[in-house]
Structures are given as C-alpha cells and as structure tokens.
C-alpha positions in Angstrom: 219.8 93.4 133.9 216.5 95.1 134.3 216.6 96.7 130.9 217.3 93.4 129.1 214.3 91.8 130.9 211.9 94.5 129.7 212.9 94.1 126.1 212.4 90.3 126.3 208.9 90.6 127.9 207.5 93.3 125.6 207.2 91.1 122.5 205.5 88.4 124.5 203.0 90.9 125.8 202.3 92.3 122.3 201.8 88.8 121.0 199.4 87.9 123.7 197.4 91.1 123.1 197.1 90.3 119.4 195.9 86.7 120.1 193.3 87.9 122.6 191.9 90.7 120.3 191.6 88.5 117.2 188.3 86.8 118.3 186.8 90.1 119.1 187.5 91.5 115.7 186.3 88.3 114.1 183.0 88.4 116.0 182.2 92.0 115.1 182.9 91.3 111.4 180.6 88.3 111.5 177.8 90.3 113.1 178.1 93.0 110.5 178.1 90.4 107.7 175.0 88.8 109.2 173.1 92.1 109.5 174.1 92.9 105.9 172.8 89.6 104.7 169.6 89.9 106.8 168.9 93.4 105.3 169.6 92.1 101.9 167.2 89.1 102.5 164.5 91.4 103.9 164.8 93.6 100.9 164.3 90.8 98.4 161.9 88.4 100.3 158.5 90.0 99.6 155.3 88.7 101.2 153.8 85.9 99.2 150.2 86.2 98.3 147.7 84.9 95.8 145.3 86.9 93.6 142.2 86.3 91.4 140.8 88.6 88.7 137.8 90.7 89.9 135.6 89.1 87.2 136.0 85.7 89.0 135.0 87.1 92.3 132.3 89.7 91.5 128.7 88.8 92.1 125.2 90.2 91.6 123.8 90.6 95.1 120.3 89.2 95.6 117.9 90.6 98.1 114.5 89.5 99.5 111.6 91.2 101.2 108.3 89.9 102.4 105.3 90.2 100.0 101.7 89.1 99.6 99.1 88.7 96.9 96.1 90.7 98.2 92.7 90.2 96.6 91.8 92.7 94.0 88.4 92.8 95.6 87.6 91.9 99.2 84.0 92.9 99.8 81.5 92.6 102.6 78.2 91.8 100.9 75.4 93.6 102.8 71.7 93.9 102.7 70.3 97.1 101.1 66.7 96.8 102.4 64.9 95.8 105.6 63.6 92.2 105.2 63.8 88.7 106.6 66.5 86.4 105.3 64.7 83.7 103.3 67.5 81.6 101.8 71.3 81.4 101.5 72.3 80.0 98.1 76.0 79.8 99.0 78.1 79.3 102.0 81.7 79.5 103.1 84.3 78.2 100.6 81.7 78.4 97.7 83.0 79.6 94.3 80.6 82.0 92.6 80.4 83.8 89.3 79.4 87.4 88.7 75.6 87.7 88.8 75.0 84.5 90.8 72.3 84.9 93.5 73.9 84.7 96.9 71.1 85.4 99.3 67.3 85.8 98.9 65.2 88.0 101.2 61.5 87.8 101.9 60.2 90.1 99.2 56.4 89.9 99.7 56.1 93.3 101.3 58.3 94.9 98.6 56.2 93.3 95.8 53.1 94.8 97.3 54.7 98.2 97.4 55.5 97.8 93.7 51.9 96.9 92.9 50.7 99.9 94.9 53.1 102.2 93.1 51.9 100.8 89.7 48.3 101.3 90.6 48.9 104.9 91.8 50.7 105.6 88.5 47.8 104.3 86.5 45.4 106.5 88.4 47.4 109.6 87.8 47.9 108.7 84.1 44.1 108.4 83.7 43.6 111.8 85.4 46.3 113.3 83.1 44.5 111.9 80.1 41.3 113.6 81.1 43.1 116.9 81.9 44.7 116.9 78.5 41.3 116.4 76.8 39.8 119.3 78.8 42.7 121.5 78.0 42.4 120.7 74.2 38.8 121.6 74.4 39.6 124.8 76.2 42.0 125.7 73.4 39.3 125.4 70.8 36.8 127.4 72.8 39.4 130.1 73.4 39.9 130.5 69.7 36.1 131.0 69.3 36.0 133.4 72.2 33.6 131.1 74.1 35.7 130.6 77.3 37.1 133.0 79.8 40.8 133.4 80.3 40.6 132.3 83.9 39.1 128.9 83.0 41.6 128.5 80.2 44.5 129.0 82.6 43.0 126.6 85.1 42.8 123.8 82.5 46.4 124.4 81.5 47.6 124.4 85.1 45.7 121.2 85.8 47.4 119.4 82.9 50.8 120.6 84.0 50.2 119.5 87.6 49.2 116.0 86.5 52.2 115.7 84.2 54.5 116.3 87.2 52.4 113.9 89.4 52.7 111.2 86.8 56.5 111.6 86.6 56.6 111.4 90.4 54.6 108.2 90.3 56.9 106.7 87.8 59.9 107.4 90.0 58.1 105.8 92.9 57.4 102.7 90.8 61.1 102.5 89.8 62.2 102.7 93.5 59.7 99.9 94.3 61.1 97.8 91.4 64.6 98.4 92.7 63.6 97.2 96.2 62.2 94.1 94.7 65.4 93.5 92.8 67.3 93.9 96.0 65.5 91.0 97.5 67.9 88.8 95.5 71.5 89.7 96.5 73.9 88.9 93.6 77.6 88.4 93.3 79.3 91.6 92.0 82.3 89.7 90.7 83.8 86.2 90.3 85.3 85.0 93.6 85.0 82.8 96.7 82.8 83.2 99.8 85.2 83.4 102.7 82.8 84.1 105.6 79.1 84.0 106.4 77.9 86.6 108.8 74.1 85.9 109.2 71.5 83.2 109.4 68.1 82.3 108.1 65.2 84.2 109.5 67.2 87.2 110.7 65.8 90.6 110.0 68.2 92.7 108.0 68.5 96.5 107.6 70.4 98.5 105.1 74.1 97.7 105.7 73.7 94.4 107.6 76.7 92.2 106.6 75.7 88.8 105.2 78.8 87.4 103.4 82.4 88.1 102.7 83.4 87.7 99.1 87.0 87.7 97.8 87.9 88.0 94.1 89.1 84.8 92.4 92.3 86.1 90.9 94.8 88.9 91.3 97.4 90.1 88.9 99.4 92.0 91.5 101.9 91.5 94.3 102.3 94.0 97.1 105.5 94.7 99.1 106.5 97.2 101.7 110.1 98.3 101.3 112.3 100.7 103.3 113.9 103.8 101.8 117.4 102.3 102.0 116.5 99.4 99.7 114.1 101.3 97.4 116.7 102.4 94.8 118.2 98.9 94.6 114.7 97.4 94.3 113.6 99.8 91.5 116.9 99.5 89.5 117.3 95.8 90.1 116.5 93.0 87.8 114.8 89.5 87.8 112.1 90.3 90.3 110.3 87.1 91.4 107.6 86.1 93.9 108.5 83.0 95.8 105.7 81.0 97.4 105.4 77.4 98.3 108.8 76.6 96.6 107.6 78.1 93.3 108.8 81.1 91.5 106.6 83.6 89.7 108.2 86.3 87.4 107.2 89.9 88.1 107.5 93.4 86.7 107.3 96.6 88.7 103.9 98.3 88.1 103.8 101.2 90.6 105.8 102.7 93.4 103.9 104.8 95.9 106.1 107.9 96.5 104.8 108.4 100.0 105.7 106.5 103.2 103.1 104.3 104.9 102.1 105.9 108.2 102.2 102.6 110.1 105.3 100.9 108.8 107.2 104.0 107.4 107.9 102.0 104.3 107.1 102.5 100.6 104.3 100.4 99.1 105.3 98.9 95.8 103.0 96.9 93.5 104.3 94.4 91.0 102.4 92.6 88.2 102.7 88.9 87.4 104.1 88.5 83.9 103.3 84.8 83.6 101.5 82.4 85.9 99.7 83.9 88.9 100.0 82.8 92.5 96.7 82.3 94.3 95.0 85.2 96.0 96.1 85.5 99.7 99.6 84.0 99.1 102.2 85.3 101.6 105.8 84.8 100.5 108.7 86.9 99.4 109.9 88.9 96.5 113.5 88.4 95.5 115.5 90.6 93.1 119.1 90.9 91.8 121.1 94.1 91.8 122.0 95.5 88.4 125.7 96.3 89.4 128.5 94.0 90.4 129.6 93.7 94.0 132.6 92.2 95.8 131.8 89.5 98.4 132.2 90.4 102.0 134.9 87.8 102.5 137.4 89.8 100.4 136.8 93.1 102.1 139.5 94.3 104.6 139.9 97.2 106.9 142.8 99.6 106.7 143.0 102.8 108.8 139.3 102.7 109.7 138.2 102.3 106.1 136.8 99.2 104.3 138.0 98.2 100.9 140.0 95.7 98.9 143.7 95.0 98.3 144.9 94.7 94.8 148.3 93.8 93.1 149.7 96.9 91.5 152.8 95.4 89.7 154.2 93.8 92.8 153.0 96.4 95.3 149.8 96.0 97.4 147.4 98.8 96.9 144.4 99.5 99.1 141.2 100.6 97.3 138.6 102.0 99.8 134.9 101.3 99.0 132.4 104.0 99.8 129.3 103.1 101.8 130.7 99.6 102.5 129.3 97.8 105.5 131.2 95.2 107.5 130.0 91.7 106.8 128.1 92.8 103.7 128.9 92.7 99.9 129.8 96.1 98.5 129.3 97.6 95.1 132.7 98.0 93.5 133.5 99.4 90.1 136.8 97.9 88.9 138.4 96.7 85.7 137.3 93.0 85.4 141.0 92.0 85.1 142.1 93.8 88.3 144.0 91.2 90.5 142.4 91.1 93.9 144.5 89.7 96.7 142.6 86.7 98.0 145.2 84.9 100.2 147.5 86.7 102.5 145.5 89.9 102.4 145.2 90.2 106.2 149.0 90.4 106.6 149.6 92.8 103.7 149.8 96.6 104.2 149.1 99.3 101.6 152.3 100.0 99.6 154.1 96.8 100.8 156.0 94.7 98.3 154.4 91.4 97.4 155.1 88.3 95.4 152.2 86.6 93.7 152.3 82.9 93.9 151.0 80.6 91.2 147.5 79.2 91.6 146.9 75.7 93.0 147.3 73.1 90.4 143.9 71.6 89.4 145.6 68.3 88.6 147.4 67.7 91.9 145.7 70.1 94.2 149.2 71.0 95.7 150.1 74.5 96.4 153.7 75.8 95.8 156.2 75.5 98.7 156.2 78.2 101.4 152.6 79.3 100.4 150.2 80.7 102.9 147.0 79.0 103.7 143.7 80.4 102.5 142.9 83.1 105.1 139.3 83.7 104.2 137.1 84.1 107.3 
C-alpha cells in the first residue's frame, strides 16, 4: 500500500518541479539576451558629433598695444646772452616757420660792444699798416748794409705782433656780431609754441628758458612692447595706428634691441606710409599675426594638455598644441581640410568611436534627429 502511493506521488512532484523551474530558466535566458543586445548596441552606437574643416575655423589673431606720436623735435628755446626781454613776437599756440623771430632782447649794450670791437680792429689795422711800411724800409736798408741786424729784427717782430693782434680783434668783432644776432631769437624749425616761460622786462642769462617749441609734423610712431610679444609684432602684418577712430598704415622702421630700464620693454619705432597723425596723438598700434590660429572656443583639455579633437576616419584623435594658453587662440599648423570636432567635443575621448552628423540645413535650419546641441562655451 505504501509502495503504490510513492509511485503515484513521484510523477506529480516531478511535474511540479518542472513547472516551478521554467520561469527561472526563462528569466535567465531573457537577461542574457538583453545583455547581448545591449553590448551589440553599445558597439554600434558611436557618439554623434559635428565637424568643420580647419580652414573654416582658422583665424589670423590680431593684437594691440598702446602707442604715441612723439614730436620729432621738442625744444626749450632759451636765451644765449644776458639782456632784458624787449618783445615776444609769438605766444602759446602760435604756429611758426623756421627762421621766424620769436623773442627780441634789448640789444643796445651788445651793439655798443660791436662798435667798440670794430673801432679797436681799425686801430690795430692802422698800426699794422705802419709796421709793414717800416719793415719794408728795413728790408731795403738791410740790402744796402745801412741798418743793424737788431733794428731789422725789431721791425719784423713788430709786424708779426700786430698781425696777430689784428686777427684777435677780428675774432672779438665776430663775437660781438654774434651777440647782436642773438638778441633776436629765431625758430630753429617749423612748429608750434606750446608754452611761454618768461615775461617782458625780465633779465635773461644764458640758458634762461623762454618758450617751448614742438615740431609741426612727425613721421614716426613709438611703441613699447614686451619680449613675449616682440616676435609676433616683428613678423606680423598690417600694422596700423588707431587714433580718434581713424586708421593710419605703418611700417616697422627700427627695433631697439635693448630693454628700457623703466618699463623693461623694447622700444619700437614705426613710420607712417600714408597720411600722418598729428604730433602728440596717443592711441594704439594693431597688427595681425602672419600664421593661422585656432580660436579658443575649440580648444579642449585632455590629460592636462590643451589641444583640439579631430575626426580620424570615425575615431576621435586629440592633437596637443604647444604653448597654448587657456582662453586664448593658439597657433596651429594643420591641413586646411582637417575636420575639427566642433559639437560634442567635450564628451569625446581620444580614440573613441564617433559618428559625424550632417550639418544643419541652411534652408530649414533644422538639425538631424538625436543631434547634440552646440556646446561652445
């Protein structure tokens, strides 16, 4: 009785076990299939990005530095003699030409000295004339043996002494004439009077400042540039001086190879190649680098290095840029047709598979489905 019951129960137990185990096997198979499908999907679903050729992104970086148009001449006009100021022929803001009389000094005393020098010269010349006559006579008497050697030598020495005295008197007269000329102070160049430093009736002495005179035009612009920018400045193109919303073309004339002690910068002088800015203008000099650069917006950082990501036949490649600075454009030498990753670049890793999406349609302005938004900063 007991044996018969066991045989009847056993098939039921086996059937129940099969029924209970079927869901478990089914679940495991489903999970395996899902993992297989996910792995297959991950292997084929590359990160979508957009690219643009380097030639469309590259720029010529422009720079600017402060500059000025200093006067070619900026002179303090001073007195050269001691005299009273008699008249100012010009004043502040006057335009003058070279040779114009600026200031007249009281010249009566100097004219008297000139007359005195001329009179002294005439007296010496008369004495020299007499000494020459006596020496000529002594020569004749010496040939005849009617004069002693001592008297002959005295006549000769007297003539030579008076010759030297006459030359000294001539020099004294020239100095007196020069002092008379210095009574009228003239403009040494074309320019403008920028300051008056004395008044009528003042007594001048040599070196007393009277006026400040600045040359009318200048053909040069002066900049002070640091060592880091010097190479870019010298090798750059399209140098221009910007002042009062106007642009004046320039060419580099001279670079001082030494550093200025005060600013520790190089002094560079440029020449106007066309119209000139007015003397005293303070503006800026702009120039453009001669090599192409990648804008800072497309530079990314990978493993502590700055560079760009490019599409290498469906694989993202990171190209480091030497001497790149964060937030600044960087010089980059690439084939103009190199595809630069412009969208999705912050999510892409070096060596990762990518899929390049089509560009936005100009007609509709719609991007393809599942595209990433422009991630420019």
